[in-house]
DOKOL-499253 format. One record per residue: residue number from 1; residue in one letter; x, z, y of N, C-alpha, C in turn. Coordinates in Angstrom, 3 decimals. Atoms other than C-alpha are relative to their C-alpha. Last residue first. Example, Ala and Ser with C-alpha at 12.3 -4.5 7.8 and 13.67 -1.06 7.14 Angstrom:
2
<2; 's'; <-0.820; -0.060; -1.190>; <13.670; 7.140; -1.060>; <-0.770; 0.730; 1.090>>
<1; 'a'; <0.890; 0.000; -1.190>; <12.300; 7.800; -4.500>; <0.900; 0.000; 1.200>>
REM end
This chain:
236
<236; 'e'; <-0.735; -0.027; -1.274>; <24.535; 31.848; 23.215>; <-1.005; -0.037; 1.157>>
<235; 'l'; <0.217; 1.202; -0.795>; <22.509; 32.800; 20.168>; <0.756; 0.132; 1.317>>
<234; 'p'; <0.877; -0.096; -1.189>; <24.045; 35.544; 18.057>; <-0.158; -1.342; 0.693>>
<233; 'p'; <-0.687; -0.447; -1.209>; <25.522; 34.552; 14.678>; <-0.943; 0.068; 1.193>>
<232; 'p'; <-1.177; 0.829; -0.301>; <23.096; 34.346; 11.699>; <0.691; 0.487; 1.282>>
<231; 'y'; <0.211; 1.414; 0.323>; <23.090; 36.773; 9.962>; <-1.236; -0.465; 0.734>>
<230; 'd'; <-0.767; 0.797; -0.962>; <24.540; 40.080; 11.152>; <-0.190; -1.497; -0.211>>
<229; 'g'; <-1.118; -0.671; -0.658>; <22.449; 42.824; 9.600>; <0.695; -0.846; 1.030>>
<228; 't'; <-1.249; 0.165; 0.744>; <20.307; 40.940; 7.099>; <1.199; 0.679; 0.662>>
<227; 'a'; <0.160; -0.168; 1.442>; <16.736; 41.769; 8.050>; <1.317; 0.032; -0.749>>
<226; 'e'; <0.507; -1.340; 0.305>; <17.252; 42.409; 11.755>; <-0.033; 0.250; -1.504>>
<225; 'r'; <-1.056; -0.962; -0.345>; <19.465; 39.332; 12.122>; <-0.441; 1.417; -0.325>>
<224; 'l'; <-1.072; 0.128; 0.988>; <16.952; 37.204; 10.230>; <1.117; 1.000; 0.282>>
<223; 'l'; <0.463; -0.605; 1.242>; <14.096; 38.509; 12.372>; <1.066; -0.063; -1.092>>
<222; 'r'; <0.009; -1.454; -0.159>; <15.966; 37.719; 15.579>; <-0.390; 0.701; -1.301>>
<221; 'h'; <-1.391; -0.450; -0.117>; <16.750; 34.166; 14.494>; <0.068; 1.517; 0.087>>
<220; 'v'; <-0.565; 0.105; 1.346>; <13.151; 33.606; 13.392>; <1.434; 0.521; -0.005>>
<219; 't'; <0.567; -1.122; 0.743>; <11.993; 34.858; 16.805>; <0.521; 0.016; -1.435>>
<218; 'k'; <-0.714; -1.183; -0.467>; <14.377; 32.468; 18.513>; <-0.526; 1.255; -0.697>>
<217; 'l'; <-1.311; 0.013; 0.638>; <12.929; 29.699; 16.354>; <0.838; 1.208; 0.439>>
<216; 'd'; <0.165; -0.394; 1.405>; <9.407; 30.593; 17.430>; <1.350; 0.090; -0.699>>
<215; 'e'; <0.283; -1.433; -0.024>; <10.429; 30.457; 21.115>; <-0.188; 0.531; -1.423>>
<214; 'w'; <-1.275; -0.663; -0.259>; <12.017; 27.065; 20.450>; <-0.185; 1.509; 0.064>>
<213; 'v'; <-0.673; -0.179; 1.290>; <8.727; 26.006; 18.881>; <1.364; 0.658; 0.191>>
<212; 'd'; <0.653; -1.082; 0.739>; <6.922; 26.598; 22.155>; <0.727; 0.289; -1.311>>
<211; 'r'; <-0.304; -1.252; -0.700>; <9.444; 24.532; 24.100>; <-0.631; 1.185; -0.718>>
<210; 'k'; <-1.289; -0.509; 0.466>; <9.239; 21.769; 21.486>; <0.367; 1.311; 0.684>>
<209; 'a'; <0.205; -1.205; 0.812>; <5.538; 21.386; 22.288>; <1.317; 0.585; -0.508>>
<208; 'a'; <0.120; -1.161; -0.889>; <6.378; 18.964; 25.109>; <-0.147; 1.302; -0.772>>
<207; 'p'; <-1.301; -0.608; -0.323>; <7.641; 16.477; 22.509>; <-0.100; 1.234; 0.887>>
<206; 'n'; <0.275; -0.816; -1.184>; <4.111; 15.851; 21.168>; <1.277; 0.731; 0.416>>
<205; 'r'; <1.122; 0.609; -0.733>; <4.236; 13.057; 18.570>; <-0.268; 0.714; 1.327>>
<204; 'l'; <-0.370; 1.390; -0.272>; <7.688; 13.972; 17.271>; <-1.090; -0.715; 0.783>>
<203; 'l'; <-0.908; 0.009; -1.146>; <6.730; 17.627; 17.655>; <0.445; -1.413; 0.351>>
<202; 'y'; <0.818; -0.224; -1.198>; <3.752; 17.154; 15.352>; <0.878; -0.062; 1.244>>
<201; 'a'; <0.706; 1.268; -0.232>; <6.044; 15.655; 12.695>; <-0.895; 0.102; 1.237>>
<200; 'p'; <-0.851; 0.955; -0.728>; <8.292; 18.719; 13.114>; <-0.681; -1.342; 0.261>>
<199; 'h'; <-0.738; 0.900; 0.889>; <5.364; 20.938; 12.050>; <0.870; -0.955; 0.818>>
<198; 'l'; <0.488; 1.377; 0.019>; <4.324; 23.705; 14.411>; <0.902; -0.877; -0.863>>
<197; 's'; <-0.495; 0.853; -1.070>; <4.876; 27.409; 13.799>; <-0.510; -1.425; -0.214>>
<196; 'p'; <0.529; 1.366; -0.056>; <3.525; 30.328; 11.794>; <0.627; -0.777; 1.161>>
<195; 'l'; <0.134; 0.489; -1.374>; <5.773; 33.374; 11.210>; <-0.529; -1.432; -0.025>>
<194; 'l'; <0.345; 1.422; -0.068>; <5.483; 35.310; 7.980>; <-0.228; -0.375; 1.446>>
<193; 'v'; <0.892; 0.263; -1.125>; <7.213; 38.644; 7.390>; <-0.198; -1.509; 0.079>>
<192; 'a'; <-0.364; 1.088; -0.905>; <8.628; 39.656; 4.044>; <-0.919; 0.023; 1.209>>
<191; 'e'; <-1.389; 0.382; 0.269>; <8.703; 42.539; 1.572>; <0.493; -1.056; 0.981>>
<190; 'g'; <-0.935; -0.536; -0.985>; <5.568; 44.035; 3.154>; <1.444; -0.359; -0.245>>
<189; 'd'; <-0.061; -1.462; 0.104>; <3.417; 43.535; 0.088>; <1.049; 0.602; 0.928>>
<188; 'h'; <-0.517; -0.316; 1.327>; <4.159; 39.798; 0.106>; <0.255; 1.492; -0.141>>
<187; 'y'; <0.358; 0.849; 1.134>; <3.599; 39.340; 3.837>; <0.651; 0.504; -1.275>>
<186; 'p'; <-0.554; -0.587; 1.226>; <3.507; 41.217; 7.129>; <-0.464; -0.819; -1.203>>
<185; 'f'; <0.982; -0.658; 0.848>; <2.514; 38.744; 9.872>; <0.713; 0.638; -1.197>>
<184; 'p'; <-0.006; 0.348; 1.419>; <5.044; 37.862; 12.552>; <-1.053; 0.798; -0.759>>
<183; 'r'; <-0.439; -1.122; 0.822>; <4.035; 38.172; 16.197>; <0.053; -0.458; -1.450>>
<182; 'q'; <-1.384; -0.404; -0.249>; <3.623; 35.744; 19.058>; <0.413; 1.243; -0.784>>
<181; 'm'; <0.002; -1.467; 0.035>; <-0.182; 35.641; 18.773>; <1.404; 0.569; 0.197>>
<180; 'g'; <0.121; -0.530; -1.341>; <0.083; 32.040; 19.906>; <-0.042; 1.513; 0.051>>
<179; 'r'; <-1.361; -0.133; -0.540>; <1.361; 31.129; 16.464>; <-0.036; 0.570; 1.409>>
<178; 'l'; <-0.758; -0.985; 0.776>; <-2.059; 31.925; 15.038>; <1.405; 0.180; 0.558>>
<177; 's'; <0.420; -1.343; -0.398>; <-3.947; 30.120; 17.811>; <0.786; 1.066; -0.743>>
<176; 'l'; <-0.300; -0.187; -1.416>; <-1.974; 26.915; 17.374>; <-0.393; 1.399; 0.475>>
<175; 'v'; <-1.395; -0.430; -0.155>; <-2.004; 27.237; 13.578>; <0.345; 0.228; 1.461>>
<174; 'g'; <-0.959; 1.061; -0.269>; <-5.793; 27.116; 13.446>; <1.395; 0.527; 0.263>>
<173; 'q'; <-0.423; 0.028; -1.401>; <-7.842; 29.882; 11.845>; <1.088; -1.037; 0.193>>
<172; 's'; <0.416; 1.302; -0.530>; <-9.319; 29.047; 8.446>; <0.397; -0.140; 1.458>>
<171; 't'; <0.834; -0.022; -1.186>; <-7.449; 31.890; 6.769>; <-0.410; -1.420; 0.358>>
<170; 'q'; <1.381; 0.032; 0.502>; <-5.770; 32.616; 3.447>; <-0.989; 0.151; 1.165>>
<169; 'l'; <0.718; -1.100; -0.641>; <-2.502; 33.584; 5.182>; <-1.452; 0.073; -0.444>>
<168; 'l'; <-0.674; -1.263; 0.285>; <-0.502; 31.492; 2.730>; <-0.695; 1.190; 0.645>>
<167; 'l'; <-0.052; -0.278; 1.435>; <-2.882; 28.537; 2.632>; <0.603; 1.372; -0.277>>
<166; 'q'; <1.316; -0.437; 0.470>; <-3.744; 28.616; 6.329>; <0.024; 0.369; -1.474>>
<165; 't'; <0.357; -1.254; -0.661>; <-0.102; 28.507; 7.382>; <-1.330; 0.533; -0.524>>
<164; 's'; <-0.780; -1.089; 0.609>; <0.865; 25.886; 4.818>; <-0.367; 1.349; 0.603>>
<163; 'v'; <0.306; -0.144; 1.423>; <-1.950; 23.540; 5.836>; <0.736; 1.172; -0.620>>
<162; 'r'; <1.277; -0.652; 0.308>; <-1.802; 24.049; 9.598>; <-0.161; 0.307; -1.478>>
<161; 'g'; <1.221; 0.780; 0.048>; <1.838; 23.239; 10.246>; <-1.208; 0.782; -0.482>>
<160; 'l'; <0.012; 1.091; -0.966>; <5.265; 24.675; 9.561>; <-1.268; -0.826; -0.185>>
<159; 't'; <0.934; 1.044; 0.407>; <5.254; 28.060; 7.861>; <-0.087; -1.032; 1.111>>
<158; 'l'; <0.406; 0.825; -1.139>; <8.375; 30.158; 8.392>; <-0.916; -1.104; -0.507>>
<157; 'i'; <0.654; 1.239; 0.426>; <8.766; 32.913; 5.799>; <-0.466; -0.717; 1.256>>
<156; 'v'; <0.773; 0.701; -1.030>; <11.280; 35.657; 6.605>; <-0.566; -1.290; -0.592>>
<155; 'k'; <0.312; -0.988; -1.038>; <12.792; 38.258; 4.273>; <-0.912; -0.597; 1.070>>
<154; 'p'; <-0.555; 0.198; -1.347>; <12.707; 35.984; 1.260>; <-0.377; 1.145; 0.924>>
<153; 'r'; <0.130; -1.249; -0.752>; <12.029; 37.284; -2.252>; <0.605; -0.127; 1.391>>
<152; 'i'; <-0.982; 0.014; -1.091>; <13.268; 34.080; -3.898>; <0.051; 1.335; 0.725>>
<151; 'a'; <-1.353; 0.182; 0.531>; <11.484; 34.574; -7.227>; <1.052; 0.132; 1.094>>
<150; 'a'; <-0.357; -1.176; 0.798>; <8.261; 36.075; -5.838>; <1.430; -0.098; -0.540>>
<149; 'i'; <-0.212; -1.112; -0.933>; <8.109; 33.389; -3.149>; <0.435; 1.252; -0.760>>
<148; 'q'; <-1.268; 0.239; -0.679>; <8.592; 30.697; -5.788>; <0.315; 1.131; 0.979>>
<147; 'm'; <-1.063; -0.323; 0.951>; <5.829; 32.201; -7.915>; <1.366; -0.231; 0.622>>
<146; 'm'; <-0.077; -1.459; 0.072>; <3.540; 32.174; -4.875>; <1.065; 0.444; -1.004>>
<145; 'l'; <-0.638; -0.510; -1.210>; <4.348; 28.517; -4.267>; <0.141; 1.518; -0.051>>
<144; 'y'; <-1.431; 0.296; 0.078>; <3.570; 27.582; -7.862>; <0.739; 0.588; 1.203>>
<143; 'r'; <-0.543; -0.837; 1.064>; <0.186; 29.360; -7.762>; <1.510; -0.235; -0.159>>
<142; 'r'; <-0.296; -1.324; -0.542>; <-0.559; 27.778; -4.393>; <0.633; 0.906; -1.061>>
<141; 'c'; <-1.387; -0.062; -0.470>; <-0.254; 24.315; -5.917>; <0.375; 1.387; 0.503>>
<140; 'e'; <-0.904; 0.206; 1.127>; <-3.405; 24.638; -8.026>; <1.455; 0.131; 0.435>>
<139; 'a'; <0.064; -1.176; 0.873>; <-5.382; 26.175; -5.161>; <0.971; -0.134; -1.169>>
<138; 'l'; <-0.776; -1.088; -0.605>; <-4.231; 23.483; -2.744>; <0.035; 1.229; -0.907>>
<137; 'e'; <-1.407; 0.419; 0.069>; <-5.502; 20.731; -5.030>; <0.906; 1.097; 0.564>>
<136; 'd'; <-0.453; -0.233; 1.375>; <-8.797; 22.582; -5.504>; <1.457; -0.414; -0.182>>
<135; 'a'; <-0.135; -1.433; 0.281>; <-9.303; 22.860; -1.747>; <0.526; 0.246; -1.406>>
<134; 'a'; <1.263; -0.638; 0.367>; <-8.647; 19.170; -1.125>; <0.262; 1.455; -0.385>>
<133; 'p'; <0.167; -0.431; 1.394>; <-5.493; 18.038; 0.654>; <-1.343; 0.672; -0.214>>
<132; 'd'; <-0.001; -1.449; 0.138>; <-5.893; 16.234; 3.991>; <-0.171; 0.386; -1.469>>
<131; 'r'; <1.267; -0.665; -0.332>; <-5.096; 12.535; 3.652>; <0.163; 1.511; -0.101>>
<130; 'n'; <-0.235; -1.236; -0.766>; <-1.491; 11.348; 3.648>; <-1.293; 0.679; 0.449>>
<129; 'q'; <0.143; 0.314; -1.426>; <-2.549; 7.861; 2.517>; <0.147; 1.247; 0.891>>
<128; 'p'; <0.013; 1.427; -0.356>; <-2.893; 9.299; -1.006>; <-0.280; -0.214; 1.483>>
<127; 'p'; <1.367; 0.530; 0.041>; <-2.118; 13.043; -1.138>; <0.016; -1.475; 0.418>>
<126; 'r'; <0.536; 0.665; -1.188>; <1.592; 13.583; -1.819>; <-1.458; -0.410; -0.201>>
<125; 'c'; <0.167; 1.446; 0.175>; <2.445; 16.099; -4.526>; <-0.637; -0.596; 1.248>>
<124; 'k'; <-1.180; 0.549; 0.666>; <3.868; 19.635; -4.296>; <-0.079; -1.510; -0.233>>
<123; 'l'; <0.460; 0.926; 1.039>; <1.433; 20.964; -1.724>; <1.216; -0.688; -0.601>>
<122; 'a'; <1.202; -0.614; 0.561>; <2.371; 24.023; 0.313>; <-0.525; -0.830; -1.159>>
<121; 'n'; <1.276; 0.389; -0.590>; <5.810; 22.528; 0.753>; <-1.133; 0.790; -0.624>>
<120; 'g'; <1.007; 0.571; 0.890>; <9.380; 23.602; 0.122>; <-1.241; -0.400; 0.770>>
<119; 'i'; <1.043; 0.755; -0.702>; <12.627; 24.577; 1.824>; <-0.954; -0.591; -1.027>>
<118; 'f'; <0.863; 0.714; 0.933>; <15.074; 27.236; 0.628>; <-1.140; -0.628; 0.788>>
<117; 'i'; <1.345; -0.551; 0.146>; <17.949; 28.297; 2.873>; <-0.784; -0.789; -1.038>>
<116; 'e'; <-0.031; -1.455; 0.160>; <21.723; 27.943; 3.181>; <-1.361; 0.587; -0.346>>
<115; 'e'; <-0.407; -0.333; 1.364>; <21.767; 24.183; 2.543>; <-0.035; 1.507; -0.265>>
<114; 'r'; <1.086; 0.287; 0.934>; <19.763; 23.575; 5.730>; <0.344; 0.446; -1.418>>
<113; 'e'; <-0.179; 1.280; 0.676>; <22.423; 25.234; 7.836>; <-1.100; -0.171; -1.044>>
<112; 'v'; <0.381; -0.015; 1.411>; <21.295; 28.015; 10.156>; <0.185; -1.407; -0.570>>
<111; 'h'; <-1.170; -0.235; 0.852>; <23.014; 28.596; 13.487>; <-0.355; 0.148; -1.470>>
<110; 'i'; <-0.069; -1.466; 0.190>; <19.790; 28.917; 15.532>; <1.083; 0.351; -1.032>>
<109; 'a'; <0.095; -0.631; -1.328>; <20.085; 25.380; 16.981>; <0.019; 1.525; -0.097>>
<108; 'k'; <-1.349; -0.098; -0.552>; <21.290; 24.205; 13.568>; <-0.004; 0.714; 1.349>>
<107; 'l'; <-0.692; -1.089; 0.683>; <17.835; 25.007; 12.194>; <1.411; 0.195; 0.556>>
<106; 'm'; <0.618; -1.252; -0.418>; <16.085; 22.850; 14.769>; <0.731; 1.192; -0.616>>
<105; 'k'; <-0.511; -0.298; -1.338>; <18.552; 20.016; 14.126>; <-0.569; 1.322; 0.518>>
<104; 't'; <-1.417; -0.341; 0.142>; <17.780; 20.099; 10.387>; <0.607; 0.373; 1.349>>
<103; 'l'; <-0.068; -1.359; 0.545>; <14.050; 20.178; 11.156>; <1.450; 0.453; -0.141>>
<102; 'l'; <0.306; -0.927; -1.094>; <14.424; 17.116; 13.387>; <0.068; 1.446; -0.480>>
<101; 'd'; <-1.154; -0.013; -0.909>; <16.181; 15.193; 10.629>; <-0.231; 0.986; 1.139>>
<100; 'g'; <-1.068; -0.777; 0.633>; <13.442; 16.193; 8.187>; <1.235; 0.089; 0.870>>
<99; 'a'; <0.402; -1.407; -0.089>; <10.715; 14.969; 10.529>; <1.071; 0.906; -0.609>>
<98; 'k'; <-0.134; -0.471; -1.386>; <12.567; 11.666; 10.952>; <-0.374; 1.470; 0.146>>
<97; 'g'; <0.507; 0.868; -1.051>; <13.047; 11.043; 7.222>; <0.132; 0.657; 1.366>>
<96; 'v'; <-0.946; 1.083; -0.224>; <13.392; 13.768; 4.610>; <-0.619; -0.932; 1.046>>
<95; 'f'; <-0.496; 0.185; -1.360>; <11.558; 17.080; 4.663>; <1.159; -0.990; 0.074>>
<94; 'p'; <0.795; -0.353; -1.174>; <11.108; 17.886; 0.980>; <0.721; -0.334; 1.303>>
<93; 'r'; <-0.635; -1.047; -0.789>; <12.748; 15.963; -1.871>; <-0.857; 0.313; 1.222>>
<92; 'g'; <0.194; -1.260; 0.695>; <11.262; 13.848; -4.691>; <0.643; 1.176; 0.700>>
<91; 'q'; <-1.270; -0.639; 0.351>; <12.802; 10.710; -3.200>; <-0.163; 1.268; -0.831>>
<90; 'r'; <-0.923; 0.966; 0.605>; <9.751; 8.428; -3.125>; <1.260; 0.681; -0.505>>
<89; 'd'; <0.565; 0.412; 1.277>; <7.212; 11.193; -2.550>; <0.949; -0.951; -0.724>>
<88; 'e'; <-0.185; -1.144; 0.891>; <9.403; 12.627; 0.211>; <-0.494; -0.327; -1.405>>
<87; 'e'; <-1.415; -0.030; 0.348>; <9.532; 9.161; 1.789>; <0.318; 1.171; -0.923>>
<86; 'a'; <-0.373; 1.152; 0.826>; <5.755; 8.701; 1.657>; <1.457; 0.065; -0.444>>
<85; 'g'; <0.386; 1.300; -0.527>; <4.928; 12.180; 2.900>; <0.512; -1.099; -0.906>>
<84; 'p'; <-0.962; 1.102; -0.065>; <5.106; 15.417; 0.942>; <-0.612; -1.231; 0.657>>
<83; 'a'; <0.065; 0.808; 1.220>; <2.632; 18.134; 1.905>; <1.038; -1.111; 0.097>>
<82; 'e'; <1.378; 0.267; 0.395>; <2.491; 20.983; 4.449>; <-0.073; -0.741; -1.339>>
<81; 'g'; <0.687; 1.064; -0.716>; <5.823; 22.654; 5.118>; <-1.386; -0.246; -0.582>>
<80; 'v'; <1.077; 0.645; 0.761>; <7.082; 26.005; 3.876>; <-0.697; -1.021; 0.892>>
<79; 'i'; <0.792; 0.876; -0.859>; <10.429; 27.347; 5.090>; <-1.009; -0.740; -0.867>>
<78; 'l'; <0.726; 1.033; 0.737>; <11.885; 30.332; 3.251>; <-0.827; -0.795; 0.995>>
<77; 'l'; <0.998; 0.773; -0.735>; <14.542; 32.435; 4.950>; <-0.605; -1.057; -0.908>>
<76; 'p'; <0.846; -0.959; -0.713>; <16.558; 35.213; 3.279>; <-1.125; -0.680; 0.766>>
<75; 's'; <0.166; 0.168; -1.444>; <17.802; 32.591; 0.807>; <-0.843; 1.113; 0.622>>
<74; 'e'; <-0.152; -1.350; -0.547>; <18.867; 33.753; -2.649>; <-0.241; 0.021; 1.510>>
<73; 'p'; <0.963; -0.903; 0.644>; <17.555; 30.626; -4.407>; <0.077; 1.438; 0.505>>
<72; 'n'; <-0.647; -1.220; 0.456>; <19.416; 28.438; -1.877>; <-1.023; 0.957; -0.615>>
<71; 'g'; <-0.811; -0.843; -0.857>; <17.825; 25.030; -1.517>; <0.551; 1.227; -0.694>>
<70; 'e'; <-1.439; -0.047; 0.280>; <15.148; 22.768; -2.861>; <0.690; 0.992; 0.919>>
<69; 'g'; <-0.755; -0.723; -1.019>; <11.411; 22.196; -3.117>; <1.452; 0.102; -0.401>>
<68; 'p'; <0.044; -1.448; 0.199>; <9.101; 21.261; -5.991>; <0.622; 0.797; 1.130>>
<67; 'v'; <-1.043; -0.531; -0.886>; <8.408; 17.706; -4.761>; <-0.012; 1.526; -0.085>>
<66; 'a'; <0.349; -1.306; -0.528>; <6.464; 15.741; -7.385>; <1.182; 0.527; 0.806>>
<65; 'n'; <-0.771; -1.174; 0.423>; <7.509; 12.136; -7.676>; <-0.641; 1.261; 0.559>>
<64; 'c'; <-1.199; 0.572; 0.613>; <5.651; 8.826; -7.503>; <0.848; 1.132; -0.572>>
<63; 'r'; <-1.328; -0.279; -0.546>; <2.287; 10.485; -6.963>; <1.048; -0.907; -0.630>>
<62; 't'; <-0.357; 0.927; -1.078>; <-1.083; 8.874; -7.690>; <1.398; 0.230; 0.554>>
<61; 'r'; <0.237; 1.390; 0.395>; <-2.154; 10.320; -11.053>; <0.460; -0.999; 1.059>>
<60; 's'; <-1.010; 0.395; 0.990>; <-0.592; 13.748; -10.503>; <-0.141; -1.467; -0.378>>
<59; 'l'; <-1.162; 0.555; -0.695>; <-2.686; 14.028; -7.355>; <1.101; -0.424; -0.961>>
<58; 'r'; <0.042; 1.464; -0.074>; <-5.826; 14.401; -9.485>; <1.231; -0.610; 0.655>>
<57; 'c'; <0.992; 0.574; -0.916>; <-5.098; 18.012; -10.362>; <0.200; -1.505; 0.079>>
<56; 'r'; <1.140; -0.885; -0.184>; <-3.434; 20.112; -13.068>; <-1.038; -0.558; 0.962>>
<55; 'a'; <1.150; 0.915; 0.000>; <-1.097; 17.376; -14.261>; <-1.284; 0.783; 0.229>>
<54; 'c'; <1.331; -0.576; -0.185>; <2.203; 19.125; -13.591>; <-1.075; -1.086; 0.044>>
<53; 'v'; <0.889; 0.605; 1.013>; <5.253; 17.386; -15.042>; <-1.441; 0.481; 0.161>>
<52; 'm'; <-0.328; 1.413; 0.208>; <7.603; 17.884; -12.094>; <-0.914; -0.674; -1.013>>
<51; 'v'; <0.555; 0.822; -1.085>; <5.914; 21.147; -11.093>; <0.194; -1.487; -0.291>>
<50; 'a'; <1.459; 0.025; 0.171>; <6.631; 22.765; -14.455>; <-0.654; -0.878; 1.053>>
<49; 'a'; <0.282; 0.820; 1.185>; <10.312; 21.788; -14.254>; <-1.506; -0.110; -0.240>>
<48; 'g'; <-0.194; 1.408; -0.344>; <10.492; 23.135; -10.713>; <-0.307; -0.926; -1.159>>
<47; 'i'; <1.152; 0.388; -0.820>; <9.012; 26.452; -11.811>; <0.095; -1.469; 0.369>>
<46; 'r'; <1.152; 0.100; 0.890>; <11.590; 26.675; -14.596>; <-1.264; -0.401; 0.769>>
<45; 's'; <-0.173; 1.187; 0.847>; <14.421; 25.840; -12.214>; <-1.189; -0.182; -0.932>>
<44; 'l'; <0.350; 1.172; -0.805>; <13.101; 28.351; -9.700>; <0.159; -1.288; -0.794>>
<43; 't'; <1.447; 0.024; -0.173>; <13.162; 31.065; -12.372>; <-0.439; -1.224; 0.781>>
<42; 'd'; <0.609; 0.368; 1.279>; <16.716; 30.236; -13.376>; <-1.517; -0.110; 0.132>>
<41; 's'; <-0.296; 1.416; 0.252>; <17.920; 30.227; -9.755>; <-0.630; -0.468; -1.309>>
<40; 'a'; <0.879; 0.837; -0.812>; <16.137; 33.503; -9.025>; <0.232; -1.476; -0.288>>
<39; 'k'; <-0.692; 0.558; -1.150>; <17.919; 35.160; -11.930>; <-0.955; -0.904; 0.764>>
<38; 'p'; <-0.838; 1.164; 0.259>; <15.417; 36.890; -14.188>; <0.736; -0.424; 1.263>>
<37; 'r'; <0.181; 1.012; -1.032>; <14.241; 40.411; -13.343>; <0.913; -1.190; -0.283>>
<36; 'r'; <-1.266; 0.659; -0.292>; <13.954; 42.481; -16.501>; <-0.257; -1.083; 1.039>>
<35; 'p'; <0.068; 1.342; -0.597>; <11.081; 44.922; -16.761>; <1.389; -0.538; 0.295>>
<34; 'e'; <0.088; -0.066; -1.447>; <11.838; 47.839; -19.108>; <-0.051; -1.412; 0.576>>
<33; 'g'; <1.368; 0.215; -0.455>; <10.984; 47.635; -22.813>; <-0.172; 0.089; 1.495>>
<32; 'r'; <0.696; -1.277; -0.090>; <14.237; 49.210; -23.946>; <-1.444; -0.146; 0.482>>
<31; 'p'; <0.187; -0.557; 1.347>; <15.569; 45.852; -25.144>; <-0.717; 1.343; 0.002>>
<30; 't'; <-1.284; -0.391; 0.572>; <14.941; 44.587; -21.582>; <-0.246; 0.515; -1.414>>
<29; 'l'; <-0.260; -1.434; 0.064>; <11.679; 42.839; -20.825>; <1.385; 0.242; -0.573>>
<28; 'f'; <-0.716; -0.379; -1.209>; <11.201; 39.242; -19.677>; <0.138; 1.512; 0.094>>
<27; 'h'; <-1.398; 0.374; 0.172>; <10.337; 38.145; -23.229>; <0.802; 0.222; 1.276>>
<26; 'a'; <-0.815; -1.063; 0.572>; <7.172; 40.224; -22.844>; <1.464; -0.385; -0.138>>
<25; 'g'; <0.020; -0.219; 1.445>; <5.454; 37.784; -20.530>; <1.021; 0.998; -0.481>>
<24; 't'; <1.013; -0.988; 0.362>; <5.729; 36.158; -17.132>; <0.111; 0.230; -1.500>>
<23; 'p'; <-0.374; -1.416; 0.097>; <8.582; 34.306; -15.477>; <-1.165; 0.956; -0.177>>
<22; 'l'; <0.047; -0.634; -1.305>; <7.718; 30.677; -16.339>; <0.114; 1.518; -0.150>>
<21; 'd'; <-1.294; -0.572; -0.350>; <8.908; 29.314; -19.674>; <-0.008; 0.694; 1.353>>
<20; 'r'; <-0.248; -1.093; 0.939>; <5.397; 28.759; -21.044>; <1.323; 0.698; 0.313>>
<19; 'e'; <0.519; -1.239; -0.554>; <4.807; 26.765; -17.883>; <0.155; 1.178; -0.951>>
<18; 'a'; <-0.884; -0.483; -1.067>; <7.103; 24.004; -19.074>; <-0.465; 1.350; 0.512>>
<17; 'a'; <-1.266; -0.386; 0.615>; <5.218; 23.602; -22.364>; <0.955; 0.562; 1.047>>
<16; 'l'; <0.215; -1.263; 0.706>; <1.870; 23.665; -20.572>; <1.290; 0.494; -0.646>>
<15; 't'; <0.213; -1.063; -0.984>; <3.039; 20.995; -18.149>; <-0.128; 1.350; -0.681>>
<14; 'd'; <-1.301; -0.297; -0.596>; <4.452; 18.803; -20.926>; <-0.119; 1.145; 1.009>>
<13; 'k'; <-0.795; -0.697; 1.007>; <1.164; 19.037; -22.838>; <1.366; 0.392; 0.559>>
<12; 'l'; <0.537; -1.362; 0.092>; <-0.749; 18.134; -19.683>; <0.779; 0.815; -1.022>>
<11; 'd'; <-0.446; -0.752; -1.171>; <1.489; 15.128; -19.085>; <-0.464; 1.449; -0.072>>
<10; 's'; <-1.428; -0.253; 0.170>; <0.900; 13.893; -22.658>; <0.550; 0.826; 1.158>>
<9; 'v'; <-0.107; -1.017; 1.041>; <-2.860; 14.286; -22.276>; <1.464; 0.372; -0.207>>
<8; 'l'; <0.435; -1.271; -0.583>; <-2.714; 12.405; -18.974>; <0.116; 1.141; -1.011>>
<7; 'r'; <-1.050; -0.468; -0.899>; <-0.657; 9.606; -20.535>; <-0.360; 1.354; 0.590>>
<6; 's'; <-1.120; -0.448; 0.821>; <-3.097; 9.231; -23.444>; <1.117; 0.558; 0.868>>
<5; 'l'; <0.393; -1.271; 0.601>; <-6.023; 9.084; -21.054>; <1.134; 0.574; -0.829>>
<4; 'e'; <0.002; -1.007; -1.056>; <-4.296; 6.376; -19.022>; <-0.348; 1.367; -0.560>>
<3; 'e'; <-1.394; -0.298; -0.329>; <-3.503; 4.359; -22.147>; <0.089; 1.091; 1.056>>
<2; 'r'; <-0.538; -0.786; 1.109>; <-7.130; 4.634; -23.337>; <1.455; 0.387; 0.285>>
<1; 'm'; <0.564; -1.346; -0.064>; <-8.399; 3.518; -19.932>; <0.596; 0.882; -1.094>>
REM end
């Protein structure tokens, strides 16, 4: 018990030290006192460092690795999944394994390479036995996710699954009904639009739903072209 308490105290100190470097405070002002926008890559690195040592909730005691997310810090598209699974927890990376392979194929279908975008999760640590995350766990992780959104400033946010959709839209409505509205939601003070869709793991269990997700992907493609001019290439 004493060793565990000592480890938790040490983790908390590391978290607080990492979070002191996050993008808030006077040291992010220019010499004239004007706001200075840090590089997205630098900000994401600091957020990732804080996530890796975070001990703000009970999940820090059962995880193998936190999963901050990865990809292009200047991405016009941000994909947000639900929570790390066993393989993600082992590797410290989002969307690996069968669900990750399917996501990569889904993106290729609309001419988007995984390396071109940023991919993360609503929850940064795996809940034991993949249970549903508790409200306080989601609340602690939401602060990191919102900082990532502010750093990346994506044009399109694609939420995959119930947890990420409900967390970002702050709703209890189900993802099936939300995606059925067939319209993106204005997000982040109108800087982005958010489109809910189904998680690749759900598609592996329910292949018939792939037709619905294809419609979502075509919408993502259209939104990216509208937001960026000519990215990605037209669908055949």
